C-alpha positions as CSV (number, residue, x, y, z in Angstrom):
1,M,106.7,27.2,-46.3
2,K,104.0,27.4,-48.9
3,K,101.8,29.5,-46.6
4,S,104.4,32.2,-46.1
5,C,105.2,32.1,-49.9
6,C,101.5,32.7,-50.6
7,L,101.5,35.7,-48.2
8,L,104.8,37.0,-49.6
9,S,103.4,36.8,-53.2
10,Q,100.5,39.0,-52.0
11,G,102.8,41.7,-50.5
12,Y,102.7,40.5,-46.8
13,V,105.9,40.0,-44.8
14,A,105.7,36.4,-43.5
15,I,107.8,34.0,-41.5
16,S,107.0,30.3,-41.6
17,L,107.3,28.0,-38.6
18,S,107.8,24.3,-39.2
19,G,105.2,23.6,-36.4
20,I,103.1,25.6,-33.9
21,T,105.7,25.3,-31.1
22,M,108.8,26.0,-33.3
23,G,108.9,29.7,-32.5
24,R,110.3,29.2,-29.0
25,T,112.9,27.3,-27.2
26,K,114.1,26.8,-23.6
27,G,117.0,29.0,-22.7
28,A,120.0,28.0,-20.6
29,D,118.0,29.2,-17.5
30,G,115.1,26.8,-18.3
31,K,112.7,29.6,-19.3
32,L,111.0,29.9,-22.6
33,A,112.6,32.2,-25.1
34,L,112.1,33.1,-28.7
35,Q,114.1,31.1,-31.3
36,P,117.1,33.3,-32.2
37,Y,115.9,33.7,-35.8
38,L,112.6,35.2,-34.4
39,A,114.2,37.1,-31.5
40,M,115.8,39.5,-34.0
41,F,112.4,40.6,-35.1
42,A,111.1,41.2,-31.5
43,T,111.7,45.0,-31.4
44,P,109.6,47.5,-29.4
45,K,106.3,48.6,-31.1
46,R,106.7,46.1,-34.0
47,Q,103.4,44.5,-34.9
48,V,103.5,40.7,-34.9
49,L,100.5,38.7,-36.2
50,F,100.0,35.0,-35.7
51,C,98.0,33.2,-38.4
52,F,97.8,29.5,-37.7
53,D,95.5,27.2,-39.4
54,A,91.8,27.1,-38.5
55,E,91.0,23.6,-37.0
56,T,88.0,21.5,-36.1
57,K,89.7,19.0,-33.7
58,E,89.3,20.3,-30.1
59,K,92.7,19.0,-29.0
60,T,94.4,20.6,-32.0
61,K,92.6,23.9,-31.4
62,H,93.8,23.8,-27.7
63,D,97.4,23.1,-28.8
64,V,97.2,26.0,-31.3
65,F,95.8,28.2,-28.6
66,L,98.7,27.3,-26.1
67,A,101.3,27.7,-28.8
68,T,99.9,31.1,-29.9
69,V,99.7,32.4,-26.3
70,K,103.2,31.2,-25.2
71,T,105.0,32.4,-28.3
72,G,102.9,35.6,-28.4
73,K,103.7,36.4,-24.8
74,L,107.4,36.2,-25.6
75,F,106.9,38.8,-28.3
76,A,104.7,40.9,-26.0
77,D,107.5,40.8,-23.4
78,A,109.7,42.4,-26.0
79,D,107.1,45.2,-26.2
80,C,105.8,44.0,-29.6
81,L,102.1,44.6,-30.5
82,V,100.9,41.1,-30.8
83,K,97.7,40.2,-32.7
84,V,96.0,37.0,-33.8
85,V,94.4,36.5,-37.3
86,E,91.5,34.1,-36.9
87,L,90.9,32.3,-40.2
88,P,87.4,31.0,-40.8
89,L,87.1,27.4,-41.6
90,L,86.3,26.8,-45.2
91,E,83.1,24.8,-45.8
92,G,83.6,21.1,-46.2
93,T,87.1,21.1,-44.6
94,D,88.4,20.1,-41.2
95,K,91.4,22.5,-41.5
96,T,92.1,25.7,-43.3
97,G,95.5,27.3,-43.9
98,V,96.0,30.9,-45.1
99,D,97.1,29.6,-48.5
100,D,93.8,27.6,-48.8
101,F,91.8,30.6,-47.7
102,I,93.4,32.9,-50.2
103,V,93.0,30.5,-53.1
104,E,89.3,29.8,-52.2
105,R,88.1,33.3,-51.2
106,G,90.7,35.6,-52.7
107,I,93.2,38.2,-51.3
108,D,90.5,40.8,-50.6
109,A,88.8,38.4,-48.2
110,F,92.1,37.8,-46.5
111,H,92.7,41.5,-46.2
112,Q,89.4,41.8,-44.3
113,V,90.3,38.9,-42.0
114,N,93.7,40.4,-41.4
115,L,92.2,43.8,-40.6
116,A,89.9,42.1,-38.0
117,A,92.9,40.6,-36.2
118,I,92.5,40.8,-32.4
119,S,95.0,41.4,-29.6
120,L,96.6,38.5,-27.8
121,N,94.8,39.5,-24.7
122,T,91.4,39.5,-26.4
123,Y,92.3,36.1,-28.1
124,T,93.1,34.6,-24.7
125,W,90.0,36.0,-23.1
126,E,87.7,34.8,-25.9
127,Y,89.2,31.3,-25.8
128,Q,88.8,31.1,-22.1
129,Q,85.2,32.2,-22.3
130,D,84.5,29.6,-24.9
131,C,85.8,27.0,-22.5
132,Q,83.6,28.1,-19.6
133,L,80.8,25.9,-18.3
134,T,77.7,26.5,-20.3
135,F,75.3,24.3,-18.3
136,K,73.6,26.2,-15.6
137,P,74.0,24.6,-12.1
138,F,70.8,23.1,-10.6
139,K,71.9,24.1,-7.2
140,S,74.6,26.5,-6.0
141,L,75.8,26.4,-2.4
142,S,77.9,28.9,-0.6
143,M,79.4,28.0,2.7
144,N,82.5,28.6,4.8
145,V,83.1,25.0,5.9
146,M,82.0,22.2,3.5
147,F,81.8,19.4,6.0
148,Q,83.8,17.5,8.6
149,L,86.6,15.5,7.0
150,D,86.4,12.7,9.6
151,R,82.8,11.8,8.4
152,Y,82.8,9.4,5.5
153,E,79.4,10.2,4.1
154,I,78.1,12.8,1.7
155,P,76.2,15.5,3.6
156,D,72.5,15.9,2.8
157,Y,73.0,19.3,1.2
158,I,75.3,17.8,-1.5
159,P,73.6,16.0,-4.4
160,K,74.3,12.2,-4.4
161,T,73.9,11.8,-8.2
162,G,74.8,13.8,-11.3
163,I,77.8,16.1,-11.7
164,V,79.1,17.9,-8.6
165,A,81.6,20.7,-9.2
166,L,83.5,22.3,-6.4
167,Q,85.0,25.8,-6.5
168,S,87.0,27.0,-3.7
169,A,90.3,28.8,-3.1
170,K,93.6,26.8,-3.1
171,G,94.3,25.0,0.2
172,T,90.7,24.9,1.4
173,G,90.5,21.1,1.6
174,K,88.7,20.1,-1.7
175,T,91.0,17.2,-2.5
176,Q,90.9,15.9,1.1
177,A,87.1,16.1,1.1
178,I,86.7,14.2,-2.1
179,A,89.2,11.6,-0.9
180,A,87.3,11.2,2.4
181,I,84.0,10.7,0.5
182,F,85.5,8.1,-1.8
183,K,87.2,6.3,1.0
184,G,84.0,6.1,2.9
185,S,81.9,4.9,0.0
186,N,83.8,1.6,-0.5
């Protein structure tokens, strides 16, 4: 509540959520829907900005990401222009809310952060890029058939130590191949 009051006192229209997932509910059909008190604001071409706290804990950042995308998509489905305000973390803190940011840096600094808000699509893409593997593979193999599932040994062309990552389309036998290797290694 204090975060939206802070924004309201600075001339912004703001709605508080009591938690990151509180903007949505499951409808009678089991699908996600906006809470009724938010659904009335979901009108075509209306700009909707999300401004959740900046966080340091990876799990919390991931939860905030999911909540933003799921609720943001519901607004986007109503033809709203959805953007995300990314607050910077204040030095010496593990969490920064909009109220903390405005008190520490001033309203002009928040205006700049608000003007730099990014689209929901860009926010999603940037988050996914940050989660990508950053360690370059030592060896990359490309083959049509990995190996015979009835053999319980790791083929010579697959490393026997370290981290082995498999990437293949759904239904190509990755799970069965790993199960066969582990079953044969006992």
